[in-house]
C-alpha positions, -999 to 999 in steps of 0.1 A, spaced: 164 -375 -90 143 -350 -74 112 -337 -88 109 -296 -83 78 -287 -98 42 -306 -103 15 -297 -125 -21 -312 -121 -41 -316 -154 -76 -333 -160 -63 -347 -192 -50 -335 -228 -69 -308 -245 -53 -310 -280 -22 -325 -295 -11 -310 -326 18 -316 -349 35 -282 -358 71 -280 -375 82 -315 -368 73 -313 -330 44 -328 -314 24 -302 -289 2 -317 -259 -22 -290 -249 -32 -298 -210 -63 -286 -196 -81 -283 -162 -118 -287 -157 -137 -255 -146 -171 -244 -137 -189 -230 -165 -204 -196 -156 -240 -204 -169 -250 -238 -153 -219 -251 -132 -212 -280 -157 -172 -284 -161 -155 -272 -190 -121 -278 -200 -96 -247 -200 -64 -252 -215 -36 -239 -194 1 -257 -202 15 -270 -235 47 -293 -234 62 -296 -266 81 -328 -277 104 -343 -305 90 -371 -323 112 -391 -304 101 -377 -273 69 -381 -275 70 -421 -289 88 -427 -255 64 -408 -238 36 -428 -258 52 -461 -250 55 -450 -210 19 -443 -208 14 -480 -230 31 -494 -198 11 -479 -172 -22 -488 -190 -14 -526 -188 -2 -523 -157 -39 -506 -145 -55 -536 -167 -34 -562 -147 -43 -546 -116 -83 -546 -124 -84 -508 -124 -90 -505 -164 -109 -525 -190 -104 -524 -226 -134 -517 -246 -136 -545 -272 -156 -521 -292 -140 -485 -294 -161 -458 -310 -153 -447 -346 -133 -416 -347 -153 -384 -351 -157 -374 -390 -138 -345 -399 
């Protein structure tokens, strides 16, 4: 399979569920006008079915496990609590 298009993103800006689809908004870090501190700017959205999202989640988990095996990342034994809404 030949990939014809590549998109660079610094991360996911937001993930939300809307009308039985999962929407992933990707972002790039851009310098701010005031102090050049990078700020996230959303630029692209991918919309997945719940099944597609779960396949993506599993594939990302496999990559994280591989990164751990290679010693490139470590799991945080005490992850921070999620923010209160």
